[in-house]
GUDRENVEX-500240 format. One record per residue: z, y, x of N, C-alpha, C in turn; residue in one letter. Coordinates in steps of 0.2 Angstrom, whole numbers, plus 2048, in hexadecimal, padded with zeros to 3 digits. Layout:
// GUDRENVEX-500240
Z, Y, X, Z, Y, X, Z, Y, X, A $
...
// end
This chain:
// GUDRENVEX-500240
812, 81A, 7D2, 80F, 817, 7D8, 808, 815, 7D6, X $
803, 819, 7D8, 7FC, 818, 7D7, 7F8, 816, 7DD, X $
7F5, 810, 7DD, 7F0, 80E, 7E2, 7E9, 810, 7E0, X $
7E6, 813, 7E5, 7DF, 816, 7E5, 7DB, 812, 7EA, X $
7D6, 80E, 7E9, 7D2, 80B, 7EE, 7CC, 810, 7F0, X $
7CD, 812, 7F6, 7C8, 817, 7F8, 7C2, 814, 7FB, X $
7C3, 80E, 7FF, 7BE, 80B, 802, 7C0, 803, 802, X $
7BB, 7FF, 800, 7BD, 7F8, 7FF, 7B9, 7F3, 802, X $
7B4, 7F5, 807, 7B0, 7F1, 80A, 7B3, 7EF, 811, X $
7AF, 7EC, 815, 7B1, 7EA, 81C, 7AB, 7EA, 821, X $
7AD, 7EC, 827, 7A8, 7EB, 82C, 7A3, 7F1, 82C, X $
79F, 7F2, 827, 79B, 7F8, 826, 79A, 7FA, 81F, X $
799, 801, 81E, 798, 803, 817, 792, 800, 814, X $
792, 800, 80D, 78C, 7FD, 809, 78B, 801, 804, X $
786, 800, 800, 784, 804, 7FA, 78A, 804, 7F5, X $
78E, 7FF, 7F5, 793, 7FE, 7F0, 79A, 800, 7F2, X $
79B, 7FF, 7F9, 7A2, 800, 7FB, 7A2, 804, 802, X $
7A8, 808, 802, 7A9, 80C, 808, 7AE, 807, 80C, X $
7B0, 80A, 812, 7B4, 806, 817, 7BC, 807, 815, X $
7C0, 802, 818, 7C7, 801, 815, 7CB, 808, 815, X $
7CD, 809, 80F, 7D2, 80F, 80E, 7D5, 80E, 808, X $
7DC, 80E, 807, 7E0, 80D, 801, 7E5, 813, 801, X $
7E5, 817, 7FC, 7EA, 81C, 7FB, 7EF, 81A, 7F6, X $
7F5, 81B, 7F7, 7FB, 81A, 7F2, 7FE, 821, 7F1, X $
7FE, 823, 7EB, 801, 829, 7E9, 808, 827, 7E6, X $
80D, 82A, 7E9, 814, 828, 7E7, 819, 82D, 7E9, X $
81E, 82F, 7E5, 823, 833, 7E7, 821, 83A, 7EA, X $
81B, 83D, 7E8, 819, 843, 7EA, 815, 842, 7F1, X $
814, 83C, 7F3, 811, 83B, 7FA, 80A, 837, 7F9, X $
806, 838, 7FE, 800, 833, 7FE, 801, 82F, 805, X $
801, 828, 803, 801, 823, 809, 7FA, 820, 809, X $
7F7, 821, 80F, 7F0, 81F, 810, 7F1, 819, 815, X $
7EE, 813, 813, 7EE, 80D, 817, 7E6, 80C, 819, X $
7E6, 80D, 81F, 7DF, 80C, 823, 7DB, 812, 821, X $
7D6, 814, 825, 7D2, 81A, 825, 7CB, 819, 827, X $
7C7, 815, 823, 7C0, 814, 825, 7BC, 81B, 824, X $
7B6, 81A, 827, 7B1, 820, 827, 7B1, 823, 820, X $
7B0, 82A, 820, 7B0, 82E, 819, 7B5, 82D, 815, X $
7BB, 82B, 817, 7C1, 82B, 813, 7C3, 831, 80F, X $
7C1, 837, 813, 7C3, 83D, 810, 7BF, 83F, 80A, X $
7B8, 83D, 80A, 7B4, 83E, 805, 7B6, 83A, 7FF, X $
7B8, 833, 800, 7BA, 82F, 7FB, 7C1, 832, 7F8, X $
7C5, 834, 7FC, 7CB, 837, 7F9, 7CA, 83D, 7F5, X $
7C5, 841, 7F7, 7C3, 847, 7F3, 7C0, 845, 7EC, X $
7BC, 840, 7EC, 7B9, 83E, 7E6, 7BE, 83B, 7E1, X $
7C3, 837, 7E4, 7C8, 834, 7E0, 7CD, 838, 7DE, X $
7CD, 83F, 7E0, 7D3, 843, 7DE, 7D9, 842, 7E1, X $
7D9, 83F, 7E7, 7E0, 83D, 7EA, 7E4, 843, 7ED, X $
7E1, 848, 7F0, 7E4, 84E, 7F2, 7E8, 84C, 7F9, X $
7E8, 852, 7FD, 7EB, 851, 803, 7F2, 854, 803, X $
7F7, 850, 800, 7FE, 852, 7FF, 801, 855, 805, X $
806, 858, 804, 80B, 85B, 80A, 80D, 855, 80E, X $
810, 850, 80A, 812, 84A, 80E, 80C, 845, 80E, X $
809, 844, 813, 803, 840, 814, 804, 83B, 81A, X $
804, 835, 819, 805, 830, 81E, 800, 82B, 81E, X $
7FE, 829, 824, 7F8, 824, 825, 7FB, 81E, 829, X $
7FA, 818, 826, 7FC, 812, 829, 7F6, 80E, 82B, X $
7F5, 80C, 831, 7EF, 809, 834, 7F1, 801, 835, X $
7ED, 7FD, 832, 7EE, 7F6, 833, 7EC, 7F4, 83A, X $
7E7, 7F6, 83D, 7E4, 7F4, 843, 7DF, 7F9, 845, X $
7DC, 7F9, 84B, 7D8, 7FE, 84E, 7D1, 7FC, 84E, X $
7CE, 7F8, 84B, 7C7, 7F7, 84A, 7C4, 7FD, 847, X $
7BE, 7FE, 849, 7BB, 804, 847, 7BA, 805, 83F, X $
7B9, 800, 83B, 7B8, 801, 834, 7BF, 803, 831, X $
7C4, 803, 834, 7CB, 804, 831, 7CD, 80B, 834, X $
7CA, 80E, 839, 7CD, 814, 83C, 7C8, 81A, 83D, X $
7C1, 818, 83D, 7BD, 81E, 83E, 7BC, 823, 839, X $
7C0, 823, 834, 7C0, 828, 82F, 7C5, 82D, 831, X $
7C9, 82C, 836, 7CF, 831, 838, 7CD, 838, 83A, X $
7C8, 838, 83E, 7C6, 83F, 840, 7C3, 843, 83A, X $
7BF, 840, 836, 7BD, 844, 830, 7C2, 846, 82C, X $
7C7, 842, 82A, 7CC, 843, 826, 7D1, 849, 829, X $
7D2, 848, 82F, 7D7, 84D, 832, 7D4, 854, 832, X $
7CD, 854, 834, 7C9, 85A, 835, 7C9, 85E, 82E, X $
7C8, 859, 829, 7C7, 85C, 822, 7CE, 85F, 820, X $
7D3, 85C, 821, 7DA, 85F, 820, 7DB, 866, 823, X $
7D8, 866, 82A, 7D9, 86C, 82D, 7D5, 872, 82B, X $
7CF, 870, 828, 7CB, 875, 825, 7CD, 878, 81F, X $
7D2, 874, 81C, 7D5, 876, 816, 7DC, 87A, 817, X $
7DC, 87C, 81E, 7E2, 880, 820, 7E9, 87C, 81F, X $
7E9, 876, 820, 7EF, 872, 820, 7F4, 874, 826, X $
7FA, 875, 825, 7FF, 876, 82A, 804, 870, 82B, X $
805, 86C, 825, 80A, 867, 825, 808, 861, 82A, X $
80C, 85E, 82D, 80B, 859, 832, 808, 853, 82E, X $
804, 84E, 831, 802, 848, 82F, 805, 843, 834, X $
808, 83D, 831, 80A, 838, 835, 805, 832, 835, X $
804, 82F, 83B, 7FF, 829, 83B, 803, 824, 83E, X $
804, 81E, 83B, 807, 818, 83D, 802, 813, 83E, X $
803, 80F, 844, 7FF, 80A, 845, 801, 805, 84B, X $
7FE, 800, 84C, 800, 7FB, 852, 7FF, 7FF, 859, X $
801, 7FB, 85E, 801, 7FD, 865, 7FA, 7FF, 866, X $
7F9, 805, 869, 7F2, 807, 86B, 7F0, 80D, 866, X $
7F3, 80E, 861, 7F1, 813, 85C, 7F1, 81A, 85F, X $
7F5, 81C, 863, 7F5, 822, 866, 7EF, 824, 86A, X $
7EE, 81F, 86E, 7E8, 820, 872, 7E1, 820, 86E, X $
7E1, 81C, 869, 7DB, 81C, 865, 7DA, 822, 861, X $
7DF, 825, 85E, 7DF, 82B, 85A, 7DD, 831, 85E, X $
7E1, 831, 864, 7DF, 837, 868, 7D8, 837, 86B, X $
7D6, 831, 86D, 7CF, 830, 86F, 7CA, 832, 86A, X $
7CB, 830, 864, 7C6, 832, 85E, 7C6, 83A, 85D, X $
7CC, 83D, 85E, 7CC, 844, 85D, 7C9, 848, 863, X $
7CA, 845, 869, 7C7, 849, 86E, 7BF, 848, 86E, X $
7BD, 842, 86D, 7B5, 841, 86D, 7B2, 844, 868, X $
7B5, 846, 862, 7B1, 849, 85D, 7B2, 851, 85D, X $
7B5, 854, 862, 7B5, 85B, 863, 7B7, 85F, 85D, X $
7BC, 85D, 859, 7BE, 861, 854, 7C4, 864, 855, X $
7C7, 868, 850, 7CD, 86B, 851, 7D2, 86A, 84B, X $
7D8, 867, 84D, 7DD, 866, 847, 7E2, 86B, 848, X $
7E3, 86F, 843, 7E8, 874, 843, 7EF, 873, 840, X $
7F1, 86C, 840, 7F7, 86A, 83E, 7FA, 865, 842, X $
801, 864, 842, 803, 85E, 847, 802, 857, 844, X $
800, 853, 849, 7FF, 84C, 848, 804, 848, 84C, X $
808, 844, 848, 80D, 840, 84C, 80A, 839, 84B, X $
809, 835, 851, 807, 82E, 851, 80D, 82A, 853, X $
80E, 825, 84F, 814, 821, 850, 811, 819, 850, X $
812, 816, 856, 810, 810, 857, 815, 80B, 855, X $
814, 806, 851, 819, 802, 84E, 818, 7FB, 84F, X $
81D, 7F7, 84E, 81D, 7EF, 84E, 81F, 7ED, 848, X $
822, 7E7, 848, 824, 7E4, 841, 82B, 7E7, 83F, X $
82C, 7E7, 839, 832, 7E9, 836, 831, 7F0, 832, X $
836, 7F3, 830, 836, 7F9, 82C, 833, 7FF, 831, X $
82D, 801, 82F, 82A, 807, 833, 82B, 80E, 830, X $
82D, 80E, 82A, 82E, 815, 827, 833, 814, 821, X $
838, 818, 820, 83C, 818, 81A, 83E, 81F, 817, X $
83E, 81F, 811, 83F, 826, 80D, 845, 824, 808, X $
847, 829, 804, 84C, 828, 7FF, 849, 823, 7FA, X $
842, 823, 7F9, 83F, 820, 7F3, 83C, 819, 7F5, X $
83A, 818, 7FB, 837, 812, 7FD, 837, 811, 805, X $
835, 80B, 807, 834, 809, 80E, 82D, 806, 80F, X $
82B, 806, 815, 825, 803, 817, 827, 7FE, 81C, X $
825, 7F7, 81B, 826, 7F2, 820, 820, 7F0, 823, X $
820, 7ED, 829, 81A, 7EA, 82C, 81B, 7E3, 82F, X $
816, 7DF, 82F, 816, 7D8, 832, 810, 7D8, 836, X $
80F, 7D4, 83B, 809, 7D2, 83F, 805, 7CD, 83B, X $
7FE, 7CE, 83B, 7FA, 7CA, 837, 7F6, 7C6, 83D, X $
7F2, 7C1, 83A, 7ED, 7BD, 83F, 7E6, 7C0, 83E, X $
7E4, 7C4, 843, 7DE, 7C7, 843, 7DB, 7C6, 84A, X $
7D5, 7C9, 84C, 7D3, 7C9, 853, 7D5, 7CE, 857, X $
7DA, 7D2, 855, 7DD, 7D7, 859, 7E4, 7D8, 856, X $
7E8, 7DC, 859, 7EF, 7DD, 856, 7EE, 7E0, 850, X $
7F1, 7DE, 84B, 7F0, 7E0, 844, 7F7, 7E0, 840, X $
7F8, 7E4, 83B, 7FE, 7E4, 837, 7FC, 7E4, 830, X $
801, 7E1, 82C, 801, 7E2, 824, 806, 7E6, 823, X $
806, 7EA, 81D, 80B, 7EF, 81B, 80D, 7ED, 814, X $
814, 7EE, 813, 817, 7EE, 80C, 81A, 7F4, 80A, X $
818, 7F7, 805, 81C, 7FC, 802, 821, 7FA, 7FD, X $
827, 7FB, 7FE, 82D, 7F8, 7FA, 831, 7FE, 7F7, X $
830, 7FF, 7F1, 834, 804, 7ED, 83B, 802, 7ED, X $
840, 806, 7EE, 847, 805, 7EE, 849, 803, 7E7, X $
84F, 800, 7E6, 851, 7FE, 7E0, 853, 804, 7DC, X $
852, 804, 7D5, 853, 80A, 7D1, 85A, 808, 7CE, X $
85E, 80E, 7CC, 864, 80C, 7C8, 863, 808, 7C2, X $
868, 805, 7C0, 868, 801, 7BA, 867, 805, 7B4, X $
866, 802, 7AE, 865, 806, 7A8, 86C, 807, 7A5, X $
86D, 80D, 7A2, 874, 80F, 79F, 875, 80A, 799, X $
87B, 808, 798, 87D, 804, 793, 87F, 809, 78D, X $
879, 80B, 78A, 87A, 811, 785, 87F, 80F, 77F, X $
87E, 809, 77C, 883, 807, 777, 88A, 808, 779, X $
88B, 805, 77E, 892, 805, 781, 895, 80C, 782, X $
891, 811, 785, 893, 817, 786, 894, 81C, 780, X $
88F, 81A, 77B, 890, 81E, 775, 896, 81B, 771, X $
897, 815, 772, 89D, 812, 76E, 8A4, 815, 770, X $
8A4, 817, 777, 8AA, 81A, 779, 8AA, 822, 779, X $
8A4, 825, 777, 8A4, 82C, 775, 8A2, 830, 77C, X $
8A0, 82D, 781, 89E, 831, 787, 898, 835, 786, X $
898, 83B, 786, 892, 83F, 784, 88D, 83F, 78A, X $
886, 83F, 788, 881, 83F, 78D, 881, 845, 791, X $
87F, 844, 797, 87F, 84A, 79B, 881, 848, 7A2, X $
884, 84D, 7A6, 886, 84C, 7AD, 88A, 845, 7AE, X $
88F, 844, 7AA, 893, 83E, 7AB, 88F, 837, 7AB, X $
88A, 837, 7A7, 885, 831, 7A7, 882, 831, 7AD, X $
87F, 836, 7B0, 87C, 837, 7B6, 880, 834, 7BC, X $
886, 836, 7BC, 88B, 835, 7C1, 88C, 82D, 7C1, X $
88D, 82A, 7BB, 88E, 823, 7BA, 888, 81F, 7BD, X $
882, 822, 7BB, 87C, 81E, 7BE, 87B, 81F, 7C5, X $
87E, 824, 7C8, 87D, 825, 7D0, 883, 821, 7D3, X $
887, 81D, 7CF, 88C, 818, 7D2, 893, 81B, 7D3, X $
895, 821, 7CF, 89B, 824, 7CF, 89F, 823, 7C9, X $
8A5, 821, 7C9, 8AA, 820, 7C3, 8AB, 827, 7C1, X $
8AC, 828, 7BA, 8AE, 82E, 7B7, 8B4, 82D, 7B3, X $
8B7, 833, 7B1, 8BD, 833, 7AD, 8BC, 837, 7A7, X $
8BC, 834, 7A1, 8BB, 838, 79A, 8C1, 837, 795, X $
8C4, 83C, 794, 8CA, 83C, 78F, 8CF, 837, 791, X $
8D0, 838, 798, 8D5, 833, 79B, 8D3, 82C, 79C, X $
8CD, 82A, 79B, 8CB, 824, 79C, 8C6, 823, 7A2, X $
8C7, 81F, 7A6, 8C3, 81E, 7AC, 8BD, 819, 7AA, X $
8B7, 81B, 7AB, 8B1, 817, 7AA, 8AE, 816, 7B0, X $
8AD, 80F, 7B2, 8A9, 80E, 7B8, 8A2, 80C, 7B7, X $
89E, 80D, 7BD, 897, 80B, 7BC, 895, 804, 7BA, X $
89A, 800, 7BC, 899, 7F9, 7BA, 899, 7F8, 7B2, X $
89D, 7FC, 7AF, 89E, 7FC, 7A8, 898, 7FF, 7A4, X $
895, 804, 7A7, 891, 809, 7A4, 889, 808, 7A6, X $
888, 804, 7AB, 881, 804, 7AE, 87F, 7FD, 7AF, X $
879, 7FB, 7AD, 877, 7F4, 7AF, 875, 7F3, 7B6, X $
873, 7ED, 7B8, 872, 7EC, 7BF, 86C, 7F0, 7C2, X $
86C, 7F1, 7C8, 866, 7F4, 7CB, 85F, 7F1, 7C9, X $
85A, 7F5, 7C8, 853, 7F3, 7C7, 84F, 7F2, 7CD, X $
84B, 7ED, 7CD, 847, 7EC, 7D3, 842, 7F1, 7D4, X $
840, 7F3, 7DA, 83B, 7F8, 7DB, 834, 7F4, 7DB, X $
82F, 7F8, 7DC, 828, 7F5, 7DC, 826, 7F4, 7E3, X $
821, 7EF, 7E4, 81F, 7ED, 7EB, 818, 7EC, 7EB, X $
815, 7EF, 7F0, 80E, 7EE, 7F1, 80D, 7EC, 7F9, X $
809, 7E7, 7FA, 807, 7E4, 800, 800, 7E5, 802, X $
7FE, 7E7, 808, 7F7, 7E8, 80A, 7F7, 7E4, 811, X $
7F2, 7DF, 811, 7F2, 7DB, 817, 7EE, 7DE, 81C, X $
7E9, 7E2, 81B, 7E4, 7E4, 820, 7E0, 7DD, 821, X $
7DD, 7DD, 827, 7D9, 7D7, 829, 7DD, 7D2, 82C, X $
7DC, 7CC, 829, 7E1, 7C6, 82B, 7DE, 7BF, 829, X $
7E0, 7BA, 82C, 7E0, 7B4, 82A, 7E6, 7B3, 825, X $
7E5, 7AE, 820, 7EB, 7AD, 81C, 7F1, 7A9, 820, X $
7F7, 7AB, 81F, 7FC, 7A9, 823, 803, 7A8, 81F, X $
807, 7A3, 821, 80D, 7A2, 81D, 812, 7A9, 81D, X $
811, 7AC, 823, 815, 7B3, 823, 813, 7B8, 81E, X $
80C, 7B8, 81C, 80A, 7BC, 817, 80D, 7BA, 810, X $
80D, 7B4, 80F, 810, 7B1, 809, 817, 7B4, 808, X $
81B, 7B3, 80D, 822, 7B5, 80D, 822, 7BD, 80C, X $
81E, 7C0, 810, 81E, 7C8, 810, 81C, 7CA, 809, X $
818, 7C6, 805, 816, 7C9, 7FF, 81A, 7C6, 7F9, X $
81F, 7C2, 7FA, 822, 7BE, 7F5, 824, 7C3, 7EF, X $
821, 7C1, 7E9, 823, 7C4, 7E3, 821, 7CC, 7E3, X $
81C, 7CE, 7E7, 819, 7D4, 7E7, 816, 7D6, 7E0, X $
816, 7DC, 7DE, 812, 7DE, 7D8, 80B, 7DF, 7DA, X $
809, 7E1, 7E0, 802, 7E1, 7E1, 801, 7DE, 7E9, X $
7FC, 7DA, 7EA, 7FA, 7D8, 7F0, 7F3, 7D9, 7F1, X $
7F1, 7DD, 7F6, 7EA, 7DF, 7F8, 7E9, 7DB, 7FE, X $
7E4, 7D6, 7FE, 7E3, 7D1, 803, 7DC, 7D1, 805, X $
7DB, 7D0, 80C, 7D5, 7CF, 80F, 7D1, 7C9, 80B, X $
7CB, 7CB, 809, 7C7, 7C6, 806, 7C0, 7C7, 808, X $
7BF, 7C7, 80E, 7B8, 7C9, 811, 7B3, 7C5, 80F, X $
7B4, 7BE, 80E, 7AE, 7B9, 80D, 7B0, 7B5, 807, X $
7AB, 7B1, 805, 7AC, 7AC, 800, 7AE, 7A6, 804, X $
7B1, 7A1, 801, 7B3, 79B, 805, 7AD, 797, 808, X $
7A7, 798, 806, 7A1, 795, 809, 7A1, 797, 810, X $
7A3, 79D, 812, 7A3, 79F, 819, 7AA, 79F, 81C, X $
7AE, 799, 81A, 7B4, 798, 81D, 7B5, 798, 824, X $
7B0, 795, 828, 7B0, 794, 82F, 7AF, 79B, 832, X $
7AB, 79F, 82F, 7AA, 7A6, 832, 7B0, 7AA, 831, X $
7B3, 7AA, 82B, 7B9, 7AD, 82A, 7BF, 7AB, 82F, X $
7BF, 7A5, 830, 7C4, 7A3, 835, 7C3, 7A5, 83C, X $
7BC, 7A5, 83E, 7BA, 7A8, 845, 7BC, 7AF, 845, X $
7BA, 7B3, 840, 7BB, 7BB, 840, 7C2, 7BD, 83E, X $
7C6, 7B9, 83D, 7CD, 7BB, 83B, 7CD, 7BE, 834, X $
7CA, 7BC, 82F, 7CA, 7BE, 829, 7CC, 7B9, 824, X $
7CC, 7BA, 81D, 7CE, 7B5, 818, 7C8, 7B5, 813, X $
7C8, 7AF, 810, 7C3, 7AF, 80A, 7C7, 7B0, 804, X $
7C3, 7B1, 7FF, 7C6, 7B3, 7F8, 7CA, 7AD, 7F6, X $
7C8, 7A7, 7F7, 7CC, 7A1, 7F5, 7D3, 7A2, 7F9, X $
7D3, 7A3, 7FF, 7D9, 7A3, 803, 7DE, 7A9, 801, X $
7DB, 7AF, 7FF, 7DF, 7B4, 7FD, 7E2, 7B2, 7F6, X $
7DF, 7AF, 7F2, 7E2, 7AC, 7EC, 7E7, 7A7, 7ED, X $
7E6, 7A3, 7F2, 7EC, 79E, 7F3, 7F2, 7A1, 7F6, X $
7F1, 7A7, 7FA, 7F7, 7AB, 7FC, 7FA, 7AE, 7F6, X $
7F7, 7B1, 7F2, 7F9, 7B4, 7EC, 7FD, 7AF, 7E8, X $
7FA, 7A9, 7E7, 7FE, 7A4, 7E2, 804, 7A2, 7E6, X $
804, 7A1, 7EC, 80A, 79E, 7F0, 80F, 7A3, 7F0, X $
80D, 7AA, 7F0, 812, 7AF, 7F1, 815, 7B1, 7EA, X $
812, 7AF, 7E4, 813, 7B0, 7DD, 813, 7B8, 7DC, X $
80E, 7BB, 7DF, 80D, 7C2, 7DE, 80A, 7C3, 7D6, X $
80B, 7C9, 7D4, 809, 7CB, 7CD, 801, 7CC, 7CD, X $
7FE, 7CF, 7D2, 7F7, 7D1, 7D2, 7F4, 7D1, 7D9, X $
7EE, 7CE, 7D9, 7EB, 7CE, 7E0, 7E4, 7D2, 7DF, X $
7E3, 7D6, 7E4, 7DD, 7DA, 7E5, 7D9, 7D7, 7EB, X $
7D3, 7D5, 7EA, 7CF, 7D3, 7F0, 7CC, 7D9, 7F3, X $
7CD, 7D9, 7FA, 7CB, 7DF, 7FE, 7C7, 7DE, 804, X $
7C4, 7E3, 807, 7C0, 7E2, 80D, 7BA, 7DD, 80C, X $
7B7, 7DF, 807, 7B1, 7DB, 805, 7AB, 7DC, 809, X $
7A8, 7D6, 80B, 7A2, 7D7, 810, 79C, 7DA, 80C, X $
798, 7DE, 80F, 792, 7E0, 80B, 78D, 7DB, 808, X $
78E, 7D5, 80B, 789, 7D0, 809, 78A, 7CE, 801, X $
790, 7D0, 7FF, 792, 7CF, 7F8, 791, 7D5, 7F3, X $
78D, 7DA, 7F5, 78C, 7E0, 7F1, 788, 7DE, 7EB, X $
784, 7D9, 7EB, 780, 7D8, 7E5, 783, 7D2, 7E0, X $
788, 7CF, 7E3, 78B, 7CA, 7DF, 793, 7C9, 7E1, X $
797, 7CE, 7E0, 79E, 7CE, 7E2, 7A2, 7C9, 7DE, X $
79F, 7C7, 7D8, 7A3, 7C3, 7D3, 7A4, 7BC, 7D6, X $
7A0, 7BA, 7DB, 7A1, 7B3, 7DD, 7A8, 7B3, 7E1, X $
7AA, 7B9, 7E4, 7B0, 7B9, 7E7, 7B6, 7B9, 7E2, X $
7B5, 7BD, 7DC, 7BA, 7BD, 7D7, 7BB, 7B6, 7D4, X $
7B5, 7B3, 7D2, 7B6, 7AD, 7CF, 7B9, 7A8, 7D3, X $
7B8, 7A8, 7DA, 7BB, 7A3, 7DF, 7C2, 7A4, 7DF, X $
7C4, 7AA, 7DF, 7CC, 7AC, 7DF, 7CF, 7AA, 7D9, X $
7CC, 7AC, 7D3, 7CF, 7AB, 7CC, 7D0, 7A4, 7CA, X $
7CC, 7A0, 7CD, 7CD, 799, 7CC, 7D4, 796, 7CF, X $
7D7, 79A, 7D3, 7DD, 798, 7D6, 7E3, 79D, 7D4, X $
7E1, 7A3, 7D3, 7E6, 7A8, 7D2, 7E3, 7AD, 7CC, X $
7E4, 7AC, 7C6, 7E0, 7AF, 7C1, 7E2, 7B7, 7C1, X $
7E7, 7B9, 7C3, 7E9, 7C0, 7C3, 7E5, 7C4, 7CA, X $
7DF, 7C2, 7CB, 7DC, 7C5, 7D1, 7D7, 7CA, 7CE, X $
7D6, 7CF, 7D2, 7D1, 7D5, 7D1, 7CD, 7D6, 7D7, X $
7C7, 7D8, 7D6, 7C3, 7DA, 7DB, 7C3, 7E2, 7DC, X $
7C6, 7E4, 7E2, 7C6, 7EB, 7E3, 7C0, 7EE, 7E4, X $
7BF, 7F4, 7E1, 7B9, 7F8, 7E1, 7BB, 7FF, 7E3, X $
7B6, 803, 7E7, 7B8, 80A, 7E9, 7B9, 80E, 7E2, X $
7BE, 812, 7E3, 7C1, 816, 7DE, 7C5, 813, 7D8, X $
7C6, 80C, 7D9, 7CA, 809, 7D4, 7D1, 80C, 7D5, X $
7D5, 80D, 7CF, 7DC, 80F, 7D0, 7E0, 80A, 7CB, X $
7E6, 80A, 7CE, 7EB, 805, 7CA, 7F2, 808, 7CB, X $
7F5, 809, 7C5, 7FC, 80C, 7C5, 801, 806, 7C4, X $
805, 805, 7CA, 809, 7FF, 7CA, 80F, 7FF, 7C5, X $
80F, 7FB, 7C0, 815, 7FB, 7BB, 81B, 7F9, 7BE, X $
821, 7FB, 7BB, 827, 7F9, 7BD, 828, 7F2, 7BB, X $
82C, 7EE, 7BF, 82D, 7E7, 7BD, 830, 7E6, 7B6, X $
82E, 7E1, 7B3, 831, 7E0, 7AC, 838, 7DF, 7AD, X $
83C, 7E1, 7A8, 844, 7E0, 7A9, 846, 7DD, 7A3, X $
// end
């Protein structure tokens, strides 16, 4: 599960940052969260690749989060893509995406499926699910959570070796939850396998004010990527514009007991001194990191 920050700014691009886009490479798929301008170039430079299974999740429909869609889709088409792309987003996504493609007069040679979603589980596979909740912004907006499903428990090697069960298919069957019989002895999964192991969790808030719902949504997450558009000196502006300060993002991370916080959607005004946001947040939540374009992070499994 690799997070690649493709664009980490907000509002307008700057010398330092592109507009919001986060790719997560996992289980042979690319999951793209938001799609600011020039996302396709950022993806190419970062070596993300346009996988067969490519899904896009839009938090909301403000231009800095969606205007990269035509360029991304046209680039995929020029690369002779045939596989479909699914685009998930709040109410109005279908109209916005279709309008963007019509007004840019391009040609997309593969199927696009647009799914408008509300709160709850918006997508599920064998390996993971994506959940959404509404956030507090100036327009309808969603936060997303990537929740990896539980993994089978560890094999109790010493026990299995002590009873002489040879490694191989029987071990696999036990780990998948089935009892086996060996030399007349019935061996159950409860005897042979430890408890299920927790999957990894990544939460991306999109643009939002800090809320208690985000705290609960992010509870014990491995990674929280939170709006931190302004320093707390501009608290009133953050409140008016439906954003969070770095201090507020850190307070959410601390209350939710997440393992790692990334400050995101950074205003261009901090290009020359982004460390003020980092120090503001770290005074409250030390495990804070300032997201930067092309930064990558491999999410580790929870310690067991």
